[in-house]
Every structure is written in structure tokens, then in C-alpha cells.
TORKOL-4160 file (C-alpha; in steps of 0.2 Angstrom, whole numbers, padded with zeros to 4 digits, m for minus):
370
<pt num="1" X="0014" Y="0580" Z="0160"/>
<pt num="2" X="0025" Y="0567" Z="0168"/>
<pt num="3" X="0038" Y="0574" Z="0180"/>
<pt num="4" X="0056" Y="0574" Z="0174"/>
<pt num="5" X="0067" Y="0559" Z="0180"/>
<pt num="6" X="0080" Y="0564" Z="0192"/>
<pt num="7" X="0097" Y="0569" Z="0185"/>
<pt num="8" X="0110" Y="0555" Z="0184"/>
<pt num="9" X="0123" Y="0552" Z="0197"/>
<pt num="10" X="0139" Y="0556" Z="0189"/>
<pt num="11" X="0157" Y="0551" Z="0193"/>
<pt num="12" X="0165" Y="0563" Z="0206"/>
<pt num="13" X="0180" Y="0574" Z="0202"/>
<pt num="14" X="0190" Y="0564" Z="0215"/>
<pt num="15" X="0186" Y="0548" Z="0206"/>
<pt num="16" X="0190" Y="0555" Z="0189"/>
<pt num="17" X="0207" Y="0562" Z="0195"/>
<pt num="18" X="0212" Y="0545" Z="0201"/>
<pt num="19" X="0207" Y="0536" Z="0185"/>
<pt num="20" X="0221" Y="0529" Z="0174"/>
<pt num="21" X="0215" Y="0538" Z="0159"/>
<pt num="22" X="0215" Y="0555" Z="0167"/>
<pt num="23" X="0233" Y="0560" Z="0161"/>
<pt num="24" X="0228" Y="0555" Z="0143"/>
<pt num="25" X="0212" Y="0565" Z="0142"/>
<pt num="26" X="0220" Y="0579" Z="0131"/>
<pt num="27" X="0227" Y="0572" Z="0116"/>
<pt num="28" X="0245" Y="0577" Z="0110"/>
<pt num="29" X="0240" Y="0581" Z="0092"/>
<pt num="30" X="0255" Y="0589" Z="0084"/>
<pt num="31" X="0250" Y="0604" Z="0073"/>
<pt num="32" X="0258" Y="0607" Z="0056"/>
<pt num="33" X="0259" Y="0626" Z="0060"/>
<pt num="34" X="0256" Y="0636" Z="0076"/>
<pt num="35" X="0258" Y="0654" Z="0081"/>
<pt num="36" X="0252" Y="0669" Z="0091"/>
<pt num="37" X="0245" Y="0683" Z="0080"/>
<pt num="38" X="0243" Y="0701" Z="0086"/>
<pt num="39" X="0225" Y="0707" Z="0082"/>
<pt num="40" X="0214" Y="0721" Z="0086"/>
<pt num="41" X="0226" Y="0735" Z="0083"/>
<pt num="42" X="0214" Y="0751" Z="0084"/>
<pt num="43" X="0201" Y="0740" Z="0092"/>
<pt num="44" X="0207" Y="0740" Z="0110"/>
<pt num="45" X="0222" Y="0730" Z="0106"/>
<pt num="46" X="0234" Y="0724" Z="0101"/>
<pt num="47" X="0231" Y="0707" Z="0109"/>
<pt num="48" X="0238" Y="0690" Z="0104"/>
<pt num="49" X="0227" Y="0675" Z="0097"/>
<pt num="50" X="0234" Y="0658" Z="0098"/>
<pt num="51" X="0231" Y="0646" Z="0083"/>
<pt num="52" X="0236" Y="0630" Z="0076"/>
<pt num="53" X="0234" Y="0622" Z="0059"/>
<pt num="54" X="0232" Y="0603" Z="0058"/>
<pt num="55" X="0234" Y="0595" Z="0041"/>
<pt num="56" X="0240" Y="0601" Z="0024"/>
<pt num="57" X="0225" Y="0597" Z="0012"/>
<pt num="58" X="0216" Y="0609" Z="0001"/>
<pt num="59" X="0200" Y="0610" Z="0010"/>
<pt num="60" X="0201" Y="0623" Z="0023"/>
<pt num="61" X="0191" Y="0622" Z="0039"/>
<pt num="62" X="0190" Y="0635" Z="0053"/>
<pt num="63" X="0182" Y="0628" Z="0069"/>
<pt num="64" X="0176" Y="0641" Z="0081"/>
<pt num="65" X="0174" Y="0636" Z="0100"/>
<pt num="66" X="0161" Y="0641" Z="0112"/>
<pt num="67" X="0160" Y="0649" Z="0129"/>
<pt num="68" X="0176" Y="0645" Z="0140"/>
<pt num="69" X="0182" Y="0632" Z="0128"/>
<pt num="70" X="0200" Y="0629" Z="0123"/>
<pt num="71" X="0205" Y="0624" Z="0105"/>
<pt num="72" X="0208" Y="0607" Z="0112"/>
<pt num="73" X="0190" Y="0604" Z="0114"/>
<pt num="74" X="0189" Y="0601" Z="0095"/>
<pt num="75" X="0201" Y="0587" Z="0097"/>
<pt num="76" X="0189" Y="0574" Z="0090"/>
<pt num="77" X="0186" Y="0584" Z="0075"/>
<pt num="78" X="0205" Y="0589" Z="0074"/>
<pt num="79" X="0209" Y="0570" Z="0074"/>
<pt num="80" X="0197" Y="0566" Z="0061"/>
<pt num="81" X="0200" Y="0580" Z="0048"/>
<pt num="82" X="0217" Y="0586" Z="0052"/>
<pt num="83" X="0226" Y="0570" Z="0056"/>
<pt num="84" X="0217" Y="0554" Z="0049"/>
<pt num="85" X="0213" Y="0564" Z="0033"/>
<pt num="86" X="0227" Y="0577" Z="0034"/>
<pt num="87" X="0230" Y="0576" Z="0015"/>
<pt num="88" X="0212" Y="0581" Z="0011"/>
<pt num="89" X="0209" Y="0595" Z="0025"/>
<pt num="90" X="0218" Y="0609" Z="0034"/>
<pt num="91" X="0210" Y="0613" Z="0051"/>
<pt num="92" X="0212" Y="0630" Z="0059"/>
<pt num="93" X="0208" Y="0630" Z="0078"/>
<pt num="94" X="0210" Y="0645" Z="0089"/>
<pt num="95" X="0208" Y="0650" Z="0107"/>
<pt num="96" X="0196" Y="0665" Z="0108"/>
<pt num="97" X="0202" Y="0680" Z="0117"/>
<pt num="98" X="0200" Y="0677" Z="0136"/>
<pt num="99" X="0204" Y="0658" Z="0135"/>
<pt num="100" X="0219" Y="0646" Z="0133"/>
<pt num="101" X="0235" Y="0653" Z="0126"/>
<pt num="102" X="0227" Y="0669" Z="0119"/>
<pt num="103" X="0228" Y="0685" Z="0128"/>
<pt num="104" X="0215" Y="0689" Z="0141"/>
<pt num="105" X="0213" Y="0708" Z="0142"/>
<pt num="106" X="0201" Y="0716" Z="0153"/>
<pt num="107" X="0189" Y="0725" Z="0141"/>
<pt num="108" X="0172" Y="0723" Z="0133"/>
<pt num="109" X="0171" Y="0707" Z="0123"/>
<pt num="110" X="0158" Y="0705" Z="0109"/>
<pt num="111" X="0155" Y="0692" Z="0096"/>
<pt num="112" X="0158" Y="0704" Z="0082"/>
<pt num="113" X="0175" Y="0709" Z="0089"/>
<pt num="114" X="0180" Y="0691" Z="0092"/>
<pt num="115" X="0175" Y="0688" Z="0074"/>
<pt num="116" X="0187" Y="0701" Z="0068"/>
<pt num="117" X="0200" Y="0693" Z="0079"/>
<pt num="118" X="0199" Y="0677" Z="0069"/>
<pt num="119" X="0198" Y="0686" Z="0052"/>
<pt num="120" X="0214" Y="0694" Z="0056"/>
<pt num="121" X="0222" Y="0677" Z="0061"/>
<pt num="122" X="0216" Y="0670" Z="0044"/>
<pt num="123" X="0224" Y="0686" Z="0035"/>
<pt num="124" X="0241" Y="0683" Z="0045"/>
<pt num="125" X="0254" Y="0679" Z="0032"/>
<pt num="126" X="0259" Y="0664" Z="0043"/>
<pt num="127" X="0241" Y="0657" Z="0039"/>
<pt num="128" X="0237" Y="0666" Z="0023"/>
<pt num="129" X="0219" Y="0659" Z="0022"/>
<pt num="130" X="0213" Y="0677" Z="0017"/>
<pt num="131" X="0222" Y="0691" Z="0008"/>
<pt num="132" X="0229" Y="0706" Z="0019"/>
<pt num="133" X="0215" Y="0718" Z="0024"/>
<pt num="134" X="0200" Y="0707" Z="0019"/>
<pt num="135" X="0187" Y="0717" Z="0027"/>
<pt num="136" X="0176" Y="0730" Z="0019"/>
<pt num="137" X="0179" Y="0743" Z="0011"/>
<pt num="138" X="0192" Y="0732" Z="0002"/>
<pt num="139" X="0189" Y="0728" Z="m0016"/>
<pt num="140" X="0201" Y="0713" Z="m0015"/>
<pt num="141" X="0192" Y="0697" Z="m0022"/>
<pt num="142" X="0190" Y="0684" Z="m0008"/>
<pt num="143" X="0192" Y="0666" Z="m0013"/>
<pt num="144" X="0177" Y="0656" Z="m0008"/>
<pt num="145" X="0188" Y="0644" Z="0002"/>
<pt num="146" X="0183" Y="0644" Z="0021"/>
<pt num="147" X="0172" Y="0630" Z="0028"/>
<pt num="148" X="0166" Y="0638" Z="0044"/>
<pt num="149" X="0160" Y="0628" Z="0059"/>
<pt num="150" X="0155" Y="0636" Z="0075"/>
<pt num="151" X="0147" Y="0629" Z="0091"/>
<pt num="152" X="0137" Y="0639" Z="0104"/>
<pt num="153" X="0145" Y="0655" Z="0107"/>
<pt num="154" X="0157" Y="0650" Z="0093"/>
<pt num="155" X="0142" Y="0649" Z="0082"/>
<pt num="156" X="0138" Y="0667" Z="0086"/>
<pt num="157" X="0155" Y="0672" Z="0081"/>
<pt num="158" X="0153" Y="0662" Z="0065"/>
<pt num="159" X="0138" Y="0672" Z="0061"/>
<pt num="160" X="0148" Y="0688" Z="0063"/>
<pt num="161" X="0162" Y="0681" Z="0052"/>
<pt num="162" X="0149" Y="0676" Z="0039"/>
<pt num="163" X="0141" Y="0693" Z="0039"/>
<pt num="164" X="0158" Y="0702" Z="0037"/>
<pt num="165" X="0166" Y="0691" Z="0023"/>
<pt num="166" X="0151" Y="0681" Z="0015"/>
<pt num="167" X="0160" Y="0679" Z="m0001"/>
<pt num="168" X="0174" Y="0670" Z="0007"/>
<pt num="169" X="0163" Y="0656" Z="0014"/>
<pt num="170" X="0162" Y="0639" Z="0005"/>
<pt num="171" X="0151" Y="0632" Z="0019"/>
<pt num="172" X="0143" Y="0639" Z="0035"/>
<pt num="173" X="0139" Y="0626" Z="0048"/>
<pt num="174" X="0130" Y="0633" Z="0064"/>
<pt num="175" X="0129" Y="0620" Z="0079"/>
<pt num="176" X="0118" Y="0623" Z="0094"/>
<pt num="177" X="0118" Y="0642" Z="0093"/>
<pt num="178" X="0107" Y="0657" Z="0092"/>
<pt num="179" X="0103" Y="0673" Z="0083"/>
<pt num="180" X="0101" Y="0680" Z="0101"/>
<pt num="181" X="0098" Y="0673" Z="0118"/>
<pt num="182" X="0080" Y="0674" Z="0123"/>
<pt num="183" X="0069" Y="0668" Z="0137"/>
<pt num="184" X="0061" Y="0653" Z="0131"/>
<pt num="185" X="0055" Y="0647" Z="0149"/>
<pt num="186" X="0045" Y="0654" Z="0163"/>
<pt num="187" X="0052" Y="0670" Z="0172"/>
<pt num="188" X="0057" Y="0661" Z="0188"/>
<pt num="189" X="0066" Y="0647" Z="0178"/>
<pt num="190" X="0075" Y="0660" Z="0167"/>
<pt num="191" X="0081" Y="0670" Z="0182"/>
<pt num="192" X="0086" Y="0654" Z="0191"/>
<pt num="193" X="0096" Y="0648" Z="0176"/>
<pt num="194" X="0105" Y="0665" Z="0175"/>
<pt num="195" X="0109" Y="0666" Z="0193"/>
<pt num="196" X="0116" Y="0648" Z="0193"/>
<pt num="197" X="0130" Y="0653" Z="0181"/>
<pt num="198" X="0136" Y="0667" Z="0193"/>
<pt num="199" X="0133" Y="0660" Z="0210"/>
<pt num="200" X="0149" Y="0653" Z="0218"/>
<pt num="201" X="0149" Y="0634" Z="0219"/>
<pt num="202" X="0160" Y="0620" Z="0224"/>
<pt num="203" X="0171" Y="0613" Z="0210"/>
<pt num="204" X="0161" Y="0597" Z="0211"/>
<pt num="205" X="0144" Y="0606" Z="0209"/>
<pt num="206" X="0151" Y="0617" Z="0195"/>
<pt num="207" X="0157" Y="0603" Z="0185"/>
<pt num="208" X="0142" Y="0592" Z="0188"/>
<pt num="209" X="0130" Y="0607" Z="0183"/>
<pt num="210" X="0140" Y="0610" Z="0167"/>
<pt num="211" X="0139" Y="0591" Z="0162"/>
<pt num="212" X="0120" Y="0591" Z="0165"/>
<pt num="213" X="0117" Y="0607" Z="0155"/>
<pt num="214" X="0128" Y="0602" Z="0140"/>
<pt num="215" X="0124" Y="0584" Z="0137"/>
<pt num="216" X="0110" Y="0572" Z="0135"/>
<pt num="217" X="0108" Y="0564" Z="0152"/>
<pt num="218" X="0107" Y="0546" Z="0145"/>
<pt num="219" X="0122" Y="0549" Z="0135"/>
<pt num="220" X="0132" Y="0554" Z="0150"/>
<pt num="221" X="0132" Y="0537" Z="0158"/>
<pt num="222" X="0135" Y="0527" Z="0142"/>
<pt num="223" X="0152" Y="0519" Z="0139"/>
<pt num="224" X="0165" Y="0532" Z="0134"/>
<pt num="225" X="0162" Y="0533" Z="0115"/>
<pt num="226" X="0179" Y="0542" Z="0110"/>
<pt num="227" X="0188" Y="0535" Z="0096"/>
<pt num="228" X="0206" Y="0537" Z="0103"/>
<pt num="229" X="0222" Y="0541" Z="0093"/>
<pt num="230" X="0236" Y="0528" Z="0092"/>
<pt num="231" X="0253" Y="0535" Z="0093"/>
<pt num="232" X="0264" Y="0527" Z="0080"/>
<pt num="233" X="0249" Y="0524" Z="0069"/>
<pt num="234" X="0239" Y="0541" Z="0070"/>
<pt num="235" X="0249" Y="0554" Z="0059"/>
<pt num="236" X="0258" Y="0567" Z="0070"/>
<pt num="237" X="0252" Y="0561" Z="0087"/>
<pt num="238" X="0263" Y="0560" Z="0101"/>
<pt num="239" X="0261" Y="0548" Z="0116"/>
<pt num="240" X="0252" Y="0555" Z="0132"/>
<pt num="241" X="0263" Y="0558" Z="0147"/>
<pt num="242" X="0271" Y="0549" Z="0156"/>
<pt num="243" X="0280" Y="0542" Z="0141"/>
<pt num="244" X="0277" Y="0525" Z="0135"/>
<pt num="245" X="0258" Y="0525" Z="0140"/>
<pt num="246" X="0243" Y="0524" Z="0128"/>
<pt num="247" X="0228" Y="0534" Z="0127"/>
<pt num="248" X="0214" Y="0526" Z="0138"/>
<pt num="249" X="0195" Y="0526" Z="0139"/>
<pt num="250" X="0186" Y="0532" Z="0154"/>
<pt num="251" X="0171" Y="0522" Z="0162"/>
<pt num="252" X="0158" Y="0533" Z="0154"/>
<pt num="253" X="0156" Y="0549" Z="0143"/>
<pt num="254" X="0153" Y="0559" Z="0159"/>
<pt num="255" X="0170" Y="0555" Z="0166"/>
<pt num="256" X="0179" Y="0560" Z="0150"/>
<pt num="257" X="0170" Y="0577" Z="0151"/>
<pt num="258" X="0174" Y="0579" Z="0169"/>
<pt num="259" X="0193" Y="0575" Z="0165"/>
<pt num="260" X="0194" Y="0587" Z="0151"/>
<pt num="261" X="0186" Y="0600" Z="0162"/>
<pt num="262" X="0198" Y="0597" Z="0176"/>
<pt num="263" X="0213" Y="0598" Z="0165"/>
<pt num="264" X="0206" Y="0615" Z="0160"/>
<pt num="265" X="0201" Y="0621" Z="0178"/>
<pt num="266" X="0218" Y="0616" Z="0185"/>
<pt num="267" X="0227" Y="0627" Z="0173"/>
<pt num="268" X="0224" Y="0645" Z="0180"/>
<pt num="269" X="0236" Y="0653" Z="0168"/>
<pt num="270" X="0225" Y="0647" Z="0154"/>
<pt num="271" X="0207" Y="0647" Z="0162"/>
<pt num="272" X="0200" Y="0660" Z="0174"/>
<pt num="273" X="0184" Y="0668" Z="0180"/>
<pt num="274" X="0188" Y="0685" Z="0171"/>
<pt num="275" X="0189" Y="0677" Z="0154"/>
<pt num="276" X="0174" Y="0667" Z="0157"/>
<pt num="277" X="0163" Y="0682" Z="0162"/>
<pt num="278" X="0170" Y="0693" Z="0148"/>
<pt num="279" X="0165" Y="0679" Z="0135"/>
<pt num="280" X="0148" Y="0676" Z="0144"/>
<pt num="281" X="0144" Y="0695" Z="0142"/>
<pt num="282" X="0149" Y="0693" Z="0123"/>
<pt num="283" X="0137" Y="0678" Z="0121"/>
<pt num="284" X="0123" Y="0686" Z="0131"/>
<pt num="285" X="0124" Y="0702" Z="0121"/>
<pt num="286" X="0125" Y="0694" Z="0104"/>
<pt num="287" X="0111" Y="0699" Z="0092"/>
<pt num="288" X="0108" Y="0696" Z="0073"/>
<pt num="289" X="0091" Y="0701" Z="0067"/>
<pt num="290" X="0081" Y="0691" Z="0054"/>
<pt num="291" X="0085" Y="0704" Z="0041"/>
<pt num="292" X="0104" Y="0703" Z="0044"/>
<pt num="293" X="0104" Y="0684" Z="0043"/>
<pt num="294" X="0093" Y="0684" Z="0028"/>
<pt num="295" X="0106" Y="0696" Z="0019"/>
<pt num="296" X="0120" Y="0685" Z="0025"/>
<pt num="297" X="0112" Y="0669" Z="0018"/>
<pt num="298" X="0108" Y="0678" Z="0002"/>
<pt num="299" X="0126" Y="0683" Z="m0001"/>
<pt num="300" X="0133" Y="0666" Z="0005"/>
<pt num="301" X="0120" Y="0655" Z="m0004"/>
<pt num="302" X="0108" Y="0645" Z="0007"/>
<pt num="303" X="0114" Y="0629" Z="m0002"/>
<pt num="304" X="0130" Y="0632" Z="0007"/>
<pt num="305" X="0122" Y="0633" Z="0025"/>
<pt num="306" X="0118" Y="0620" Z="0038"/>
<pt num="307" X="0110" Y="0623" Z="0056"/>
<pt num="308" X="0110" Y="0609" Z="0069"/>
<pt num="309" X="0102" Y="0610" Z="0086"/>
<pt num="310" X="0098" Y="0597" Z="0099"/>
<pt num="311" X="0080" Y="0594" Z="0107"/>
<pt num="312" X="0089" Y="0591" Z="0123"/>
<pt num="313" X="0100" Y="0606" Z="0123"/>
<pt num="314" X="0099" Y="0613" Z="0141"/>
<pt num="315" X="0112" Y="0627" Z="0137"/>
<pt num="316" X="0104" Y="0636" Z="0122"/>
<pt num="317" X="0086" Y="0629" Z="0121"/>
<pt num="318" X="0079" Y="0621" Z="0105"/>
<pt num="319" X="0067" Y="0636" Z="0101"/>
<pt num="320" X="0083" Y="0646" Z="0097"/>
<pt num="321" X="0088" Y="0633" Z="0084"/>
<pt num="322" X="0071" Y="0633" Z="0077"/>
<pt num="323" X="0071" Y="0652" Z="0075"/>
<pt num="324" X="0088" Y="0652" Z="0067"/>
<pt num="325" X="0082" Y="0640" Z="0054"/>
<pt num="326" X="0067" Y="0651" Z="0051"/>
<pt num="327" X="0078" Y="0666" Z="0049"/>
<pt num="328" X="0091" Y="0658" Z="0038"/>
<pt num="329" X="0081" Y="0645" Z="0028"/>
<pt num="330" X="0097" Y="0634" Z="0026"/>
<pt num="331" X="0098" Y="0620" Z="0014"/>
<pt num="332" X="0101" Y="0608" Z="0029"/>
<pt num="333" X="0091" Y="0612" Z="0045"/>
<pt num="334" X="0092" Y="0598" Z="0058"/>
<pt num="335" X="0082" Y="0598" Z="0075"/>
<pt num="336" X="0090" Y="0582" Z="0082"/>
<pt num="337" X="0081" Y="0571" Z="0095"/>
<pt num="338" X="0092" Y="0564" Z="0109"/>
<pt num="339" X="0105" Y="0577" Z="0106"/>
<pt num="340" X="0111" Y="0590" Z="0119"/>
<pt num="341" X="0122" Y="0605" Z="0117"/>
<pt num="342" X="0138" Y="0596" Z="0111"/>
<pt num="343" X="0136" Y="0586" Z="0095"/>
<pt num="344" X="0155" Y="0587" Z="0093"/>
<pt num="345" X="0156" Y="0573" Z="0107"/>
<pt num="346" X="0138" Y="0566" Z="0109"/>
<pt num="347" X="0136" Y="0562" Z="0090"/>
<pt num="348" X="0154" Y="0564" Z="0084"/>
<pt num="349" X="0154" Y="0551" Z="0070"/>
<pt num="350" X="0137" Y="0557" Z="0064"/>
<pt num="351" X="0143" Y="0575" Z="0064"/>
<pt num="352" X="0159" Y="0572" Z="0056"/>
<pt num="353" X="0150" Y="0563" Z="0041"/>
<pt num="354" X="0138" Y="0578" Z="0040"/>
<pt num="355" X="0152" Y="0590" Z="0040"/>
<pt num="356" X="0161" Y="0580" Z="0026"/>
<pt num="357" X="0145" Y="0581" Z="0016"/>
<pt num="358" X="0143" Y="0600" Z="0018"/>
<pt num="359" X="0161" Y="0603" Z="0014"/>
<pt num="360" X="0160" Y="0593" Z="m0002"/>
<pt num="361" X="0144" Y="0602" Z="m0007"/>
<pt num="362" X="0153" Y="0619" Z="m0005"/>
<pt num="363" X="0168" Y="0612" Z="m0016"/>
<pt num="364" X="0155" Y="0606" Z="m0029"/>
<pt num="365" X="0147" Y="0624" Z="m0029"/>
<pt num="366" X="0165" Y="0631" Z="m0031"/>
<pt num="367" X="0168" Y="0620" Z="m0046"/>
<pt num="368" X="0182" Y="0611" Z="m0037"/>
<pt num="369" X="0175" Y="0594" Z="m0039"/>
<pt num="370" X="0163" Y="0586" Z="m0051"/>
């Protein structure tokens, strides 16, 4: 076997902070609604979950973010579905407990508890995507109206949501996730990878390692592929700060990721080690058996389910995606060459088209369109 090529040399944090595009890395996409919903009463709470709804269309999409991500990490999808096509879609994005504008209690986090958080948000009268008290043993009929998209740990949370309220799911879309995290490498490599997440590192090394784990290495050095919003043209999009400036491109994809990471890491009120570790524990302990996923798929309908995984995923290795497809037997199961752990950025336009197809398939099955 040929040796692996050396990792690419990425832009530095210092170079990125000085780049003219740095202040414009997080887009000011104005929500139609936003709020803080108290959840988890009787489950260790209450605690507040921050949410936003973008768009006012009839097709409802819940995007569920992964480990240590803010809701703004969905900004490419939020722009496409919740702004450019806002008359067709309504997009709900949330900060999971432990991150962003949501509360960060010191307690045991789990994918199932985080799923219940989001179900309670959807049942909040300010959101009204689900009826009050939608969880079993309720006998209230749930409208099959939620298009559920989860990535990485968010895909684990999405599995739990789908198991809890399967008859509310119009489509289920699982991206780069797993039924359970398993060792798919040698013992030494597995222990090294686990240790690397916990050993203290310089900021430079931490951001670099994250980029190399999440993304296809060739993609990192390609020109910045983001399709930028245009204030004054893009609906409900404010200019970046300082006023009067436009959203700008970076030199390459790696630099855009580094900039977004630095916006997050330079905001200690919204991002911290405690929340990261508590979410990491939740992801590490997530487990859905083949039997549980089969039952979930039976109740939702496999024709409504898609699983996508990248061959070059260095965060959750591709055997996890193959096993998830084996367990669920979805209508669409894609193992994609040249894709890492983040199709929401690496293959954004391709993914958005795929999701549109899956949302439409769900609508057709619901009898909403011909």
C-alpha cells in the first residue's frame, strides 16, 4: 500500500484573522422568528434552548448540528432554504444544550435527552411545529410534516427524534453519522485518535487538526466555494460589520473554516471546554441497535429515509456509514468518494439538491403534491 501523502499546509490563524473577509465569515441572516424555549422540566432542567426560524413556507425543515457546532454552522443551508426559497420552506435551527446561545448546565448529556430538548422546542407554542405533549403515551395524532436533517452528533440526535416521534417525520436525512461509535482502526490508532481530542493543544494546532479531520484534504486548498449572500438582494440579509461592507471570499476553503472556528472560539460566553466535553460524552455513548433502527425505519417508511457518508471522513469513519445503511436499508444510501465529514460545506450545492429531492419525495408520500 502506498504511503499517505503529507497533510496540506493550511493558512495560519494569524493570517486568517488579518484577512479582509474575516469580519464577514458569519452571515447576518435575519430570522423570521427566534426565541429561548425552557425545556427538560423533570429531566434535570429547566434549561433554555435557543432557536431561530428562517422562511415562512409550508415545508418544514429541522437542521440538527453536530459536536460543538453553533446553529450558524448551517448558514449555507439556511441561506438556500430559508432565504432564497423562503416562500417554499421554513427552516428551524437550534443551538444544542452546551453551545451557543443555549444554556450550558453541568450535567450528563445524552443524544436521547438532546432529542427531547428539540421535540419540546417544536412543541413550544411560539414554534407550533408539533402539538403540545407530542411524546408517548400521547394519543394525539402527529402531522407527518417534519423534514429532519442531522449531521454527525446531530445525526445521532436525529435518530433519537425519529425513534420517539416516527409518525411526525416526512423525511429523515442522516449525514456522516453512526448508530454507535466503534473502533474501525488498529488499537494504537484508535487510542491515539481518542487521546488527541483531549490532550491540550495550541489554538493553531487545535484548529488545524479539526480541519484535517473534518474535510477532504484536496478540498481544503481549493478556492473558497461559498455562495455568498448579497445584502439588498438576498431576502432578510443584513450587511456584515462594519456597515457598508459586503460579504467577501477567503483565499481557500480551509481559511473560511478557520475563520468560522475563530469567530466561535473567540466567544467564550458561547463556546467553552465544558460544553464541548459534555457533548463529546453524549456522542461517544450514543447507541442504537439494529433492531431499534429497523423498527424506526418500519414506522417512518424507508422510502422517506436517506443516509450519506463520505469515504474520506476522518471524524466518523466510513464503516459507520456502511453499517447505518445496512441497519436501516434506506431508499437512498450514498457512500460518496471525495467527501469528508462536512457535505454541508464540501458539496453544498450537491447536498442541497439531494435534500430538495428528499423533501419533495416526503411531500408526495404525504399527498401534498402530485
